[in-house]
Residue frames relative to the residue before (quaternion, step in Angstrom):
aa qw qx qy qz dx dy dz
M 1.0000 0.0000 0.0000 0.0000 0.00 0.00 0.00
S 0.4318 -0.7102 0.4949 0.2534 3.53 -0.93 0.92
K 0.6050 -0.5641 0.4053 0.3892 3.55 -1.22 0.44
P 0.4401 -0.6988 0.4875 0.2834 3.59 -1.15 0.51
Y 0.5463 -0.4677 0.5173 0.4639 3.48 -1.33 -0.16
I 0.1789 -0.7659 0.6084 0.1062 3.49 -1.14 0.77
I 0.1888 -0.7418 0.6379 0.0852 3.52 -0.95 1.03
G 0.1473 -0.7947 0.5871 0.0453 3.53 -0.54 1.30
V 0.0887 -0.7985 0.5954 0.0017 3.49 -1.01 0.87
D 0.1094 -0.7178 0.6858 0.0501 3.47 -1.13 1.01
P 0.1063 -0.8650 0.4886 0.0411 3.55 0.12 1.34
S 0.0248 -0.7487 0.6609 0.0463 3.54 -1.17 0.67
G 0.2206 -0.8070 0.5377 0.1050 3.53 -0.40 1.20
S 0.4348 0.7525 -0.4183 0.2640 3.51 1.33 -0.29
Y 0.0859 0.7697 -0.6239 0.1042 3.49 -0.76 1.12
N 0.7401 0.3437 -0.1885 0.5465 3.53 0.69 -1.12
E 0.7613 0.3483 -0.2215 0.5000 3.65 0.98 -0.53
G 0.7708 -0.2343 0.1214 0.5798 3.52 1.08 0.77
K 0.4598 -0.7192 0.4386 0.2810 3.53 -0.59 0.97
G 0.2036 -0.8170 0.5302 0.0993 3.60 -0.57 1.08
T 0.2573 -0.7268 0.6124 0.1745 3.38 -1.45 0.08
T 0.2049 -0.7714 0.5941 0.0995 3.56 -0.87 1.05
G 0.2013 -0.7653 0.6004 0.1153 3.54 -0.84 1.04
I 0.0801 -0.7744 0.6276 -0.0034 3.53 -1.10 0.96
V 0.0319 -0.7818 0.6227 0.0008 3.59 -1.00 0.88
V 0.2319 -0.7162 0.6346 0.1750 3.50 -1.30 0.43
L 0.1289 -0.7926 0.5949 0.0348 3.57 -0.79 1.09
H 0.4034 -0.6986 0.5410 0.2378 3.58 -0.78 1.10
P 0.6523 -0.5325 0.3797 0.3831 3.54 -1.25 0.54
S 0.6143 0.5346 -0.3497 0.4632 3.64 1.19 -0.38
G 0.5546 -0.6171 0.3920 0.3975 3.60 1.23 -0.31
Q 0.5469 0.6009 -0.3971 0.4267 3.56 1.27 0.19
L 0.4880 -0.6540 0.5020 0.2867 3.52 -1.15 0.77
T 0.1389 -0.8164 0.5564 0.0683 3.58 -0.71 1.09
E 0.7996 0.0179 0.0326 0.5994 3.65 1.15 -0.56
H 0.0571 0.7567 -0.6505 0.0314 3.55 -1.30 0.62
F 0.1307 0.7728 -0.6097 0.1177 3.43 -1.11 0.89
T 0.2828 -0.7423 0.5707 0.2080 3.64 -1.23 0.20
V 0.2273 -0.6842 0.6681 0.1842 3.40 -1.40 0.33
N 0.1740 -0.8402 0.5132 0.0229 3.54 -0.61 1.23
A 0.4922 -0.6935 0.4434 0.2830 3.59 -0.69 1.03
V 0.6457 0.5519 -0.3433 0.4007 3.55 1.01 -0.71
D 0.6114 0.5635 -0.3341 0.4439 3.59 1.29 -0.20
Y 0.7196 0.3931 -0.2187 0.5290 3.61 1.29 -0.11
P 0.4717 -0.7189 0.4439 0.2523 3.54 -0.94 0.97
T 0.7844 0.2034 -0.1305 0.5713 3.67 1.21 -0.27
Q 0.6380 -0.5209 0.4103 0.3915 3.48 -1.34 0.39
I 0.6727 0.4993 -0.2953 0.4593 3.57 0.86 -0.95
G 0.6163 0.5285 -0.3392 0.4751 3.63 1.07 -0.65
Y 0.6390 0.5049 -0.3265 0.4798 3.58 0.97 -0.78
W 0.6724 0.5035 -0.2958 0.4548 3.58 0.76 -1.06
A 0.6464 0.5230 -0.3146 0.4580 3.61 0.97 -0.93
A 0.6456 0.5145 -0.3299 0.4578 3.60 1.03 -0.73
V 0.6187 0.5227 -0.3462 0.4735 3.60 1.03 -0.67
L 0.6635 0.4920 -0.2911 0.4827 3.59 0.93 -0.96
D 0.6426 0.5299 -0.3239 0.4488 3.60 0.92 -0.82
A 0.6467 0.5283 -0.3083 0.4556 3.53 0.95 -0.94
L 0.6670 0.5028 -0.2899 0.4671 3.57 0.97 -0.88
E 0.6856 0.4795 -0.2839 0.4684 3.54 0.93 -0.93
T 0.6676 0.5143 -0.3065 0.4425 3.59 0.84 -0.89
T 0.6656 0.4998 -0.3008 0.4655 3.53 0.92 -0.93
S 0.6610 0.5229 -0.2841 0.4571 3.55 0.98 -0.91
V 0.6707 0.5029 -0.2933 0.4596 3.59 0.84 -0.99
L 0.6241 0.5347 -0.3496 0.4499 3.60 1.01 -0.76
L 0.6632 0.5079 -0.2793 0.4735 3.55 0.97 -0.90
I 0.6824 0.4994 -0.2762 0.4568 3.51 0.84 -1.03
S 0.6791 0.4933 -0.2948 0.4566 3.56 0.95 -0.91
A 0.6415 0.4924 -0.3052 0.5029 3.59 1.31 -0.34
G 0.6266 -0.5968 0.3124 0.3919 3.57 1.34 0.11
H 0.5691 0.6085 -0.3762 0.4053 3.50 1.26 0.18
S 0.3921 -0.6715 0.5500 0.3047 3.56 -1.21 0.37
V 0.1809 -0.7855 0.5894 0.0533 3.52 -1.20 0.60
V 0.0201 -0.7436 0.6663 0.0530 3.47 -1.32 0.69
W 0.3145 -0.7257 0.5738 0.2125 3.53 -1.22 0.36
S 0.0927 -0.7857 0.6105 0.0366 3.51 -0.99 0.88
V 0.0606 -0.8594 0.5031 -0.0684 3.58 -0.23 1.36
E 0.3960 -0.6652 0.5708 0.2737 3.56 -1.07 0.73
D 0.3405 -0.7414 0.5425 0.2004 3.55 -0.92 0.91
Y 0.3434 -0.6934 0.5816 0.2509 3.51 -1.37 0.10
V 0.0151 -0.8024 0.5950 -0.0427 3.48 -0.73 1.12
L 0.3252 -0.7166 0.5785 0.2145 3.60 -0.96 0.81
Y 0.1884 -0.7863 0.5848 0.0644 3.50 -0.47 1.28
A 0.6507 -0.5350 0.3878 0.3741 3.60 -1.18 0.68
T 0.6522 0.5507 -0.3165 0.4138 3.54 0.98 -0.94
S 0.7728 0.3353 -0.1861 0.5057 3.59 1.06 -0.59
A 0.3844 0.7760 -0.4429 0.2321 3.60 1.28 -0.10
K 0.6702 0.5073 -0.3088 0.4452 3.58 0.86 -0.86
A 0.6463 0.5302 -0.3060 0.4557 3.55 1.08 -0.82
Q 0.7161 0.4692 -0.2361 0.4597 3.56 1.19 -0.62
I 0.3545 0.7232 -0.5198 0.2848 3.60 1.31 0.12
N 0.8432 0.1475 -0.1949 0.4788 3.50 -0.99 1.04
S 0.3783 0.7307 -0.4746 0.3125 3.51 1.32 0.29
E 0.4371 -0.6800 0.5212 0.2736 3.57 -1.15 0.70
M 0.3264 -0.7635 0.4939 0.2580 3.67 1.24 -0.12
E 0.0478 0.8628 -0.5012 0.0453 3.49 0.93 0.90
T 0.6613 0.5132 -0.3330 0.4341 3.61 0.87 -0.84
S 0.6214 0.5527 -0.3306 0.4463 3.59 1.05 -0.74
K 0.6395 0.5090 -0.3153 0.4822 3.54 1.08 -0.81
L 0.6449 0.5012 -0.3345 0.4701 3.64 0.94 -0.82
I 0.6375 0.4951 -0.3535 0.4728 3.65 0.92 -0.79
G 0.6106 0.5443 -0.3662 0.4436 3.65 0.98 -0.65
A 0.6506 0.5012 -0.2994 0.4856 3.60 1.07 -0.93
I 0.6343 0.5170 -0.3367 0.4658 3.63 0.96 -0.72
T 0.6337 0.5409 -0.3172 0.4530 3.57 0.99 -0.86
M 0.6831 0.4700 -0.2923 0.4765 3.58 0.86 -0.97
L 0.6248 0.5249 -0.3546 0.4565 3.66 1.01 -0.69
A 0.6168 0.5610 -0.3142 0.4540 3.52 1.01 -0.91
Y 0.6638 0.5163 -0.2798 0.4631 3.51 0.95 -1.03
N 0.6926 0.4833 -0.2771 0.4580 3.55 0.89 -1.08
L 0.7163 0.4134 -0.2590 0.4990 3.62 1.04 -0.58
A 0.3682 -0.7456 0.4648 0.3041 3.59 1.34 -0.12
I 0.3676 0.6917 -0.5182 0.3434 3.53 0.95 0.97
P 0.4274 -0.6846 0.5084 0.3003 3.62 -0.77 0.84
L 0.1542 -0.7876 0.5963 0.0169 3.54 -1.00 0.99
Y 0.0958 -0.7543 0.6495 0.0056 3.48 -1.09 1.04
I 0.0416 -0.8032 0.5939 -0.0210 3.58 -0.71 1.08
R 0.1128 0.7781 -0.6136 0.0722 3.64 -0.95 0.78
N 0.6182 -0.5430 0.4441 0.3547 3.46 -1.40 0.35
A 0.6005 -0.5534 0.4293 0.3857 3.55 -1.17 0.45
S 0.6206 0.5907 -0.3416 0.3863 3.55 1.04 -0.78
Q 0.6352 0.5507 -0.3337 0.4265 3.55 1.15 -0.55
V 0.7986 0.2824 -0.1872 0.4975 3.67 1.14 -0.34
V 0.5125 0.6958 -0.4266 0.2669 3.60 1.09 -0.55
N 0.7462 0.3636 -0.2317 0.5073 3.66 0.95 -0.80
R 0.6237 0.5542 -0.3378 0.4356 3.51 1.04 -0.80
W 0.7948 0.1895 -0.0961 0.5684 3.63 0.99 -0.70
N 0.0787 0.8154 -0.5622 0.1138 3.55 0.66 1.16
N 0.7061 -0.4779 0.3042 0.4248 3.55 -1.19 0.31
E 0.5859 0.5688 -0.3607 0.4506 3.63 1.07 -0.72
I 0.7013 0.4602 -0.2880 0.4620 3.57 0.84 -0.90
L 0.6105 0.5517 -0.3327 0.4607 3.55 1.09 -0.75
M 0.6670 0.4617 -0.3066 0.4980 3.60 1.04 -0.74
Y 0.6206 0.5499 -0.3561 0.4308 3.61 0.95 -0.78
K 0.7146 0.4458 -0.2451 0.4802 3.53 1.07 -0.84
E 0.3843 -0.7634 0.4215 0.3031 3.52 1.49 -0.05
V 0.3495 0.7078 -0.5263 0.3159 3.49 0.97 0.98
I 0.7447 0.1187 -0.0628 0.6537 3.55 1.24 -0.72
F 0.2047 -0.7575 0.6098 0.1114 3.51 -1.39 0.25
K 0.3523 -0.7218 0.5450 0.2406 3.59 -1.13 0.49
E 0.0142 -0.7716 0.6348 -0.0386 3.45 -0.94 1.02
G 0.7959 -0.0794 -0.0138 0.6001 3.54 -0.17 1.28
N 0.7625 -0.3227 0.2427 0.5055 3.56 -0.66 -1.02
R 0.6601 0.4624 -0.3217 0.4970 3.66 1.19 0.40
Y 0.4347 -0.6548 0.5630 0.2555 3.42 -1.43 0.34
V 0.0702 -0.8000 0.5955 0.0195 3.49 -1.05 0.86
D 0.5021 -0.6257 0.4966 0.3312 3.53 -1.32 0.21
G 0.7635 -0.3832 0.2546 0.4533 3.57 -1.23 -0.12
D 0.6834 0.4589 -0.2646 0.5024 3.56 1.27 -0.49
K 0.4930 -0.6853 0.3750 0.3831 3.55 1.44 0.18
E 0.3989 0.6886 -0.4856 0.3617 3.58 1.21 0.56
P 0.4784 -0.6768 0.4546 0.3261 3.62 -0.77 0.84
I 0.1659 -0.7658 0.6165 0.0779 3.59 -1.08 0.79
N 0.2981 -0.8088 0.4842 0.1500 3.58 -0.51 1.14
R 0.7213 -0.4852 0.2747 0.4109 3.56 -1.23 0.28
H 0.6178 0.5356 -0.3560 0.4525 3.60 1.09 -0.56
C 0.6690 0.4535 -0.2915 0.5117 3.57 0.99 -0.76
L 0.5858 0.5431 -0.3717 0.4730 3.63 1.04 -0.51
D 0.6644 0.4795 -0.3106 0.4819 3.58 0.89 -0.78
A 0.6237 0.5125 -0.3361 0.4852 3.62 0.99 -0.78
L 0.6297 0.5527 -0.3026 0.4544 3.57 1.01 -0.81
R 0.6327 0.5215 -0.3354 0.4639 3.54 0.96 -0.81
H 0.6842 0.4891 -0.2904 0.4564 3.59 0.94 -0.83
A 0.6249 0.5336 -0.3236 0.4691 3.56 1.07 -0.80
L 0.6812 0.4804 -0.3075 0.4588 3.60 0.88 -0.94
H 0.6200 0.5401 -0.3478 0.4505 3.60 0.96 -0.82
C 0.6514 0.5078 -0.2998 0.4775 3.54 0.93 -0.91
H 0.6470 0.5444 -0.3076 0.4362 3.58 0.97 -0.89
Y 0.7718 0.3784 -0.1893 0.4748 3.55 0.79 -0.99
F 0.8428 0.2331 -0.1098 0.4725 3.62 0.89 -0.67
E 0.7611 0.4143 -0.2183 0.4488 3.65 1.05 -0.22
V 0.7081 0.5089 -0.3310 0.3607 3.63 0.59 -0.94
D 0.6790 0.4667 -0.3253 0.4640 3.59 1.01 -0.48
R 0.6523 0.5637 -0.3144 0.3973 3.55 1.19 -0.34
K 0.7796 -0.1445 0.0970 0.6016 3.58 0.95 -0.78
R 0.2901 -0.7394 0.5824 0.1732 3.40 -1.31 0.36
G 0.6332 0.5735 -0.3595 0.3754 3.64 -1.08 0.36
I 0.6633 -0.4666 0.4142 0.4133 3.45 -1.43 0.13
K 0.2084 -0.8027 0.5532 0.0792 3.51 -0.71 1.12
């Protein structure tokens, strides 16, 4: 079986606790970046409107690929409350965790395999130097760009790290919601 397209997601459910940005990338089965974009909370009048836009972007992108005969998996950064930031999160609504729950349910409803992992599992393994070495991103001046010389922001870079980790280490090993 050939490798699937991987949609990488760096979710930020933050709306009430600071307007967040969700980064989304599409990784070709060859491991090359084909698309990247963000969904920004500041563009929506409500928290639910923002979250719905994230879910709609994932569903629309996936359905387009599936209708073209491709298989798709989602690779999502998890949210973990570390001891070092626990005090700062007292009374937090844990918005990102809620958005990840909604993403998980959508993946289940669409029968899309889902891989979720902590940022710490990929941040060093897939640092920017490695992404450049693999020619997935390039440096132009003081910013990172894709193969078409379009700037790629930090949220999409994080989503890309998760997609690449999934591509190299997970999709051949097991399928399904993890």
